[in-house]
C-alpha positions in Angstrom: 0.9 -60.5 4.0 2.5 -57.1 5.4 3.6 -56.1 1.9 0.1 -56.4 0.3 -1.5 -54.6 3.0 1.1 -51.9 3.1 0.6 -51.2 -0.6 -3.0 -51.3 -0.2 -2.7 -48.5 2.3 -0.5 -46.6 0.3 -2.6 -46.6 -2.7 -5.9 -45.7 -0.9 -4.4 -42.7 0.8 -5.3 -39.5 -1.1 -2.5 -36.8 -1.1 -3.4 -33.7 0.9 -2.3 -30.4 0.3 0.5 -29.0 2.6 -0.4 -26.4 5.1 1.1 -22.9 4.0 3.9 -22.6 6.3 4.2 -19.2 7.9 6.9 -18.5 10.2 6.0 -16.4 13.4 8.1 -13.4 14.2 9.2 -12.3 17.5 8.2 -8.7 18.2 9.1 -7.2 21.2 7.6 -4.1 23.0 9.3 -1.2 25.0 9.6 -1.5 28.9 6.6 -0.1 30.6 5.3 0.5 33.8 2.1 -1.8 33.6 1.4 -4.9 31.7 -1.4 -3.0 29.4 1.0 -0.5 28.3 3.5 -3.1 27.5 1.2 -5.0 25.4 -0.1 -1.8 23.6 3.7 -1.1 22.9 4.1 -4.9 21.5 1.1 -4.6 19.5 2.3 -1.0 18.1 5.6 -2.5 17.4 4.0 -5.7 15.6 1.7 -3.3 13.5 4.8 -1.3 12.5 6.8 -4.3 11.3 3.6 -5.6 9.1 3.5 -2.4 7.7 7.4 -2.0 6.6 6.7 -5.9 5.2 3.7 -4.6 3.2 5.4 -1.4 1.8 8.3 -3.7 0.6 6.0 -5.9 -1.0 3.9 -2.8 -2.4 7.1 -1.3 -3.8 8.3 -4.5 -5.3 4.3 -5.0 -7.1 5.1 -1.5 -8.0 8.3 -1.7 -9.8 7.3 -4.6 -11.9 3.5 -2.8 -12.8 4.4 1.0 -13.0 3.9 2.4 -16.5 6.4 4.8 -17.4 4.0 7.4 -17.7 2.7 7.4 -14.2 4.7 10.0 -12.2 6.5 7.9 -9.2 5.2 11.0 -6.7 1.6 10.0 -7.3 2.6 6.1 -6.9 4.4 6.8 -3.8 1.2 8.8 -2.2 -1.1 6.3 -3.3 0.7 3.3 -1.3 1.1 5.9 1.7 -2.6 6.0 1.9 -3.1 2.4 1.2 -0.5 1.4 4.1 -2.4 4.0 6.5 -5.8 1.9 5.8 -4.3 -1.5 5.9 -6.4 -3.6 8.1 -3.4 -5.2 10.0 -5.8 -7.4 12.3 -6.9 -9.4 9.0 -3.7 -10.0 7.7 -1.7 -11.1 11.0 -2.7 -13.3 13.6 -1.1 -13.6 17.3 0.7 -17.0 17.6 2.0 -16.5 20.9 2.7 -13.9 23.8 4.9 -13.7 26.6 5.1 -11.3 29.5 8.0 -10.5 31.4 8.0 -8.6 34.9 11.2 -7.2 36.2 11.6 -6.0 39.4 13.5 -2.8 40.0 14.3 -0.4 42.9 11.6 2.0 42.1 8.8 -0.9 41.1 8.1 -3.2 38.4 8.5 -2.9 34.8 6.5 -5.5 32.1 7.5 -6.2 28.8 5.7 -8.0 26.1 6.8 -10.0 23.5 4.4 -11.4 20.7 5.1 -13.8 18.2 2.9 -12.9 15.0 2.5 -14.9 12.0 1.0 -13.5 8.7 -2.5 -15.1 7.6 -2.4 -16.5 4.2 -5.8 -15.8 3.4 -5.2 -12.0 4.3 -2.2 -12.2 2.7 -3.9 -12.9 -0.7 -6.5 -10.7 0.1 -4.0 -7.7 0.5 -2.2 -8.5 -2.6 -5.4 -8.2 -4.3 -6.4 -5.0 -2.8 -3.1 -3.8 -3.6 -3.4 -4.6 -7.3 -6.7 -3.0 -7.8 -5.4 -0.1 -6.3 -2.9 0.2 -8.8 -5.0 -0.3 -11.7 -7.5 2.5 -10.3 -4.4 4.6 -10.2 -3.6 4.1 -13.6 -6.9 4.7 -14.6 -7.4 7.7 -13.2 -4.0 9.2 -14.1 -4.7 8.3 -17.6 -8.1 10.1 -17.5 -6.5 13.3 -15.9 -3.9 13.1 -18.6 -6.4 13.1 -21.5 -8.4 15.9 -19.7 -5.1 18.0 -19.7 -4.5 17.4 -23.3 -7.8 18.1 -24.2 -8.0 21.2 -22.2 -4.9 22.7 -23.9 -6.4 21.8 -27.3 -9.5 23.7 -26.3 -7.4 26.5 -24.7 -5.4 26.7 -28.0 -8.3 27.0 -30.0 -10.1 29.7 -28.0 -6.5 31.8 -27.8 -6.6 31.7 -31.5 -10.2 32.3 -32.1 -9.7 35.4 -29.5 -6.7 36.8 -31.2 -8.2 36.4 -34.6 -11.5 38.3 -33.4 -8.9 41.2 -32.2 -7.4 41.3 -35.4 -3.7 40.8 -33.5 -4.4 43.7 -31.2 -4.1 41.4 -27.9 -1.7 38.7 -29.5 1.2 38.9 -26.8 -1.6 39.1 -23.9 -3.2 36.5 -25.1 -0.3 34.2 -25.0 0.5 35.1 -21.9 -2.7 34.2 -20.7 -3.1 31.2 -22.6 0.2 29.9 -21.2 -0.7 30.7 -17.7 -3.7 28.9 -17.9 -1.9 26.0 -19.5 0.4 25.7 -16.8 -2.4 26.0 -14.3 -4.6 23.0 -15.7 -2.3 20.1 -15.1 -1.6 21.7 -11.6 -5.3 21.5 -10.6 -5.9 18.3 -12.4 -3.3 16.4 -10.7 -3.6 18.6 -6.9 -7.4 17.2 -7.1 
C-alpha cells in the first residue's frame, strides 16, 4: 500500500528548476568614527569589488571576441568607460550586514561588513550590454577605417590632380603636404 502511494507521489511531482546559486561575498569597510561613514566605506569597497569582477569578465569576453584589426587601446578605453557607467545597484544585492562597534580610549570606532551577491538577472543584463558595447565599437571602428582609406584615396587623387595642373612645379611640396594630411586624417578620425 505504501509503495503504490510513493510511486504515485513521485510520478505526479513536476521537476523544478534549481534556483541559481549565488554565493555571497563578505566585504569589510574601513574603521570609521561614525556608523554612516563605516557603511559608506563598506559600500565603496563592495562597488570596487564588483567593478574588479566585471573588469575581469569584460577582458575575458573581449579576448574571445576582439577582431585582429581593432586596436587594443580603443578596446581598453571603451571597457573603462563602460565600467565607469556600470549600474552596480542593479547587478548586486545586499544579503546581510554586520555593524561592529569598538571602544577605544579616544572614543568609539565603527566597522561595517556587507555580504553581497550578484543578481542573476542583473548579471545577464550586464553581459548583454557589454556584448552590445563591443559590437558598437567594432562597427564604429570599421566605419572609421573606411573613412580613413577613402580620404587617403581622395587625397592622393587631389595631390595628383594639382601636381598635373602645376605641371610638376610643386611636386615636392605637394607630396609633403599630402603626407602631412594623410597622417592627420587617422589621428583626427580616432581622437574624435
